[in-house]
MARZAPA-756380 format. One line per 4 residues: their letters; for each residue x, y, z of N, C-alpha, C. Coordinates in steps of 0.05 Angstrom, whole numbers, always signed. Example, Ala and Ser with C-alpha at 12.3 -4.5 7.8 and 13.67 -1.06 7.14 Angstrom:
BEGIN
as) +264 -114 +156 +246 -90 +156 +264 -66 +156 ~ +257 -45 +142 +273 -21 +143 +258 +1 +157;
***
This chain:
BEGIN
mvyl) +17 -32 +4 -4 +0 +1 +17 +26 +0 ~ +41 +26 +16 +59 +45 +14 +66 +53 -16 ~ +81 +33 -32 +89 +39 -53 +65 +49 -75 ~ +39 +38 -69 +16 +54 -90 +6 +75 -82;
glfl) +16 +82 -53 +13 +109 -42 +32 +133 -60 ~ +61 +121 -60 +78 +136 -73 +76 +137 -105 ~ +72 +111 -113 +58 +118 -144 +36 +143 -151 ~ +19 +139 -135 -1 +157 -140 +9 +190 -131;
iafv) +22 +192 -111 +36 +219 -105 +51 +233 -128 ~ +68 +212 -138 +90 +223 -160 +79 +230 -191 ~ +58 +207 -186 +34 +216 -214 +26 +239 -213 ~ +11 +243 -188 +4 +273 -189 +23 +292 -192;
aatl) +40 +293 -176 +65 +313 -180 +72 +314 -205 ~ +67 +298 -230 +78 +303 -254 +59 +321 -264 ~ +39 +318 -262 +13 +331 -277 +19 +362 -265 ~ -6 +373 -276 -5 +400 -275 -18 +409 -240;
lpaq) -28 +391 -228 -33 +394 -193 -3 +389 -178 ~ -11 +408 -157 +9 +412 -139 +8 +381 -127 ~ +40 +371 -122 +42 +349 -94 +70 +354 -89 ~ +81 +331 -71 +102 +331 -68 +122 +307 -60;
seaa) +120 +288 -85 +132 +269 -92 +161 +263 -77 ~ +181 +282 -76 +204 +281 -66 +212 +283 -39 ~ +185 +291 -18 +182 +295 +4 +178 +266 +6 ~ +155 +249 -1 +144 +227 +8 +164 +206 +2;
lagl) +184 +213 -22 +207 +191 -28 +224 +190 -4 ~ +235 +212 +1 +252 +216 +22 +243 +209 +53 ~ +217 +214 +58 +208 +205 +87 +204 +178 +82 ~ +197 +159 +67 +200 +129 +61 +225 +119 +64;
ivqg) +236 +126 +49 +261 +117 +51 +273 +119 +80 ~ +283 +145 +92 +285 +145 +121 +270 +132 +139 ~ +246 +120 +130 +229 +98 +145 +246 +71 +141 ~ +256 +69 +127 +275 +44 +119 +254 +19 +92;
yapw) +242 +34 +82 +233 +26 +60 +255 +16 +44 ~ +260 -3 +27 +275 -7 +6 +281 +14 -20 ~ +304 +27 -18 +311 +56 -28 +304 +46 -66 ~ +313 +28 -77 +311 +21 -99 +290 +19 -114;
llva) +265 +6 -95 +245 -1 -97 +225 +25 -98 ~ +232 +37 -81 +218 +68 -82 +227 +85 -102 ~ +253 +85 -107 +266 +102 -132 +252 +88 -159 ~ +243 +65 -163 +230 +56 -188 +197 +63 -188;
vata) +188 +60 -170 +160 +60 -171 +156 +98 -164 ~ +166 +114 -153 +164 +145 -157 +175 +147 -186 ~ +198 +136 -202 +200 +140 -228 +177 +137 -244 ~ +166 +116 -242 +147 +98 -259 +119 +126 -254;
gnvl) +110 +125 -234 +91 +141 -232 +96 +171 -237 ~ +113 +182 -239 +121 +209 -248 +119 +205 -278 ~ +140 +190 -291 +134 +196 -315 +108 +184 -333 ~ +89 +170 -324 +67 +164 -325 +48 +196 -322;
gstv) +51 +203 -308 +39 +227 -303 +49 +247 -323 ~ +77 +255 -326 +85 +272 -353 +68 +260 -373 ~ +69 +242 -377 +61 +229 -403 +31 +234 -410 ~ +17 +234 -389 -15 +249 -384 -12 +278 -400;
nwwl) +12 +298 -387 +11 +318 -400 +17 +318 -431 ~ +39 +302 -443 +41 +298 -464 +18 +300 -479 ~ -8 +282 -469 -19 +270 -480 -40 +298 -486 ~ -47 +310 -464 -59 +332 -461 -54 +353 -486;
grel) -23 +354 -485 -15 +375 -502 -22 +368 -534 ~ -25 +343 -536 -25 +330 -564 -58 +333 -576 ~ -72 +335 -547 -103 +323 -556 -124 +355 -551 ~ -114 +360 -526 -134 +386 -520 -127 +415 -520;
trfg) -98 +422 -541 -94 +457 -540 -114 +458 -563 ~ -132 +444 -570 -156 +459 -585 -180 +478 -566 ~ -171 +472 -537 -187 +479 -514 -172 +502 -504 ~ -143 +508 -515 -136 +529 -506 -140 +562 -490;
drrw) -161 +566 -510 -174 +587 -502 -192 +589 -484 ~ -201 +566 -470 -225 +557 -450 -213 +572 -423 ~ -224 +580 -407 -225 +583 -381 -211 +558 -358 ~ -219 +538 -364 -218 +511 -353 -194 +500 -357;
fpvk) -177 +510 -383 -155 +497 -392 -134 +499 -370 ~ -118 +474 -369 -103 +479 -340 -76 +488 -344 ~ -68 +507 -362 -43 +521 -370 -48 +550 -381 ~ -38 +565 -366 -42 +596 -377 -28 +596 -399;
pahl) -40 +612 -420 -28 +615 -441 -4 +621 -444 ~ +1 +640 -428 +31 +650 -425 +50 +631 -417 ~ +39 +615 -395 +63 +595 -391 +62 +567 -414 ~ +45 +563 -433 +45 +549 -446 +66 +562 -480;
araq) +63 +590 -479 +80 +597 -501 +102 +594 -495 ~ +105 +601 -466 +139 +607 -452 +154 +576 -458 ~ +142 +559 -454 +148 +523 -463 +150 +520 -489 ~ +131 +531 -505 +131 +523 -533 +161 +538 -544;
awyg) +164 +559 -539 +190 +575 -545 +219 +561 -534 ~ +214 +550 -512 +237 +533 -503 +234 +512 -516 ~ +216 +502 -521 +222 +473 -531 +220 +474 -559 ~ +219 +496 -578 +224 +505 -602 +254 +509 -606;
rygr) +262 +522 -586 +288 +528 -591 +303 +510 -584 ~ +302 +490 -558 +321 +464 -552 +318 +444 -564 ~ +291 +436 -574 +278 +412 -578 +278 +392 -561 ~ +272 +366 -569 +269 +343 -546 +289 +351 -522;
wsll) +312 +360 -531 +337 +358 -504 +323 +370 -478 ~ +307 +392 -486 +297 +409 -464 +280 +392 -445 ~ +273 +367 -457 +260 +344 -438 +272 +332 -413 ~ +302 +340 -418 +315 +324 -395 +313 +350 -374;
lswa) +301 +371 -372 +296 +392 -356 +265 +381 -339 ~ +248 +364 -349 +226 +362 -339 +222 +351 -313 ~ +244 +342 -297 +250 +347 -274 +237 +368 -255 ~ +252 +391 -268 +255 +424 -254 +221 +426 -251;
pvig) +223 +439 -227 +203 +459 -213 +195 +477 -238 ~ +169 +489 -232 +156 +507 -256 +159 +502 -280 ~ +184 +501 -295 +176 +494 -319 +182 +459 -330 ~ +183 +449 -314 +177 +416 -322 +155 +409 -332;
dplt) +136 +414 -320 +107 +402 -325 +95 +414 -352 ~ +105 +452 -353 +94 +457 -382 +107 +443 -405 ~ +143 +441 -398 +154 +428 -416 +139 +406 -433 ~ +129 +392 -411 +115 +364 -419 +97 +365 -436;
laag) +78 +379 -429 +60 +391 -445 +61 +402 -475 ~ +82 +421 -475 +92 +432 -498 +105 +409 -517 ~ +117 +393 -507 +129 +370 -520 +102 +347 -535 ~ +81 +350 -523 +59 +341 -538 +51 +364 -560;
vmre) +41 +382 -555 +36 +407 -574 +56 +401 -595 ~ +84 +401 -593 +98 +398 -612 +108 +371 -622 ~ +82 +359 -618 +85 +328 -629 +114 +315 -630 ~ +121 +316 -605 +143 +297 -604 +136 +263 -594;
plrv) +150 +248 -605 +140 +224 -607 +144 +210 -581 ~ +123 +191 -580 +122 +183 -550 +151 +164 -542 ~ +152 +151 -555 +179 +140 -549 +203 +152 -534 ~ +208 +171 -561 +228 +190 -544 +221 +206 -530;
fvvl) +198 +211 -525 +191 +223 -504 +191 +212 -471 ~ +188 +188 -468 +192 +170 -453 +213 +171 -441 ~ +227 +165 -459 +263 +158 -452 +274 +180 -440 ~ +271 +204 -453 +282 +223 -445 +274 +236 -418;
vgia) +242 +237 -411 +232 +246 -385 +240 +224 -360 ~ +240 +192 -373 +259 +181 -355 +276 +181 -344 ~ +288 +189 -365 +321 +193 -351 +324 +217 -332 ~ +311 +239 -343 +307 +258 -327 +299 +260 -293;
klvr) +270 +247 -295 +259 +236 -274 +278 +216 -253 ~ +292 +194 -263 +301 +174 -250 +335 +185 -234 ~ +335 +213 -255 +361 +215 -240 +355 +236 -216 ~ +332 +255 -218 +329 +267 -200 +319 +248 -168;
ylvv) +306 +226 -178 +293 +218 -151 +317 +202 -141 ~ +331 +194 -159 +369 +183 -146 +386 +208 -131 ~ +376 +227 -139 +393 +253 -120 +374 +253 -91 ~ +357 +249 -97 +339 +257 -73 +341 +226 -55;
aaia) +342 +207 -64 +346 +183 -47 +377 +183 -34 ~ +388 +193 -50 +425 +199 -40 +430 +221 -23 ~ +408 +230 -19 +407 +262 +4 +396 +243 +27 ~ +369 +228 +24 +362 +218 +41 +381 +199 +61;
lrwv) +389 +181 +44 +406 +162 +56 +436 +171 +68 ~ +437 +201 +58 +461 +212 +74 +483 +207 +57 ~ +483 +198 +30 +508 +192 +13 +519 +221 +2 ~ +508 +239 +3 +514 +271 -6 +524 +287 +15;
***
């Protein structure tokens, strides 16, 4: 049940909703749960949540002018400009607060192939969670 909870927190944290998966991961590591399994679960949940953003970018941009659309036009325009300038490699910053989620949405808008998207976002998210785990384990 702990692992499912972490998966769900990591999933939500990768979408446009606020959540703190890093704190949950660090807390569970400190409590003695298996760090490598926690990192794998958090990474999987976070990549899946980012994939939802990618899908939203691909499918729902036609509703971008609606009030209920989850991304402000200015944020989406900034993410698209960043993505247009740096291309798919900008997805290696998908772990970053504030810019990461809009970048994954922009990747969908820009029609980044899913296979490439998952690999780059997976690398970014895994490295972030490995750093969090290393800090929680006091390796750094």
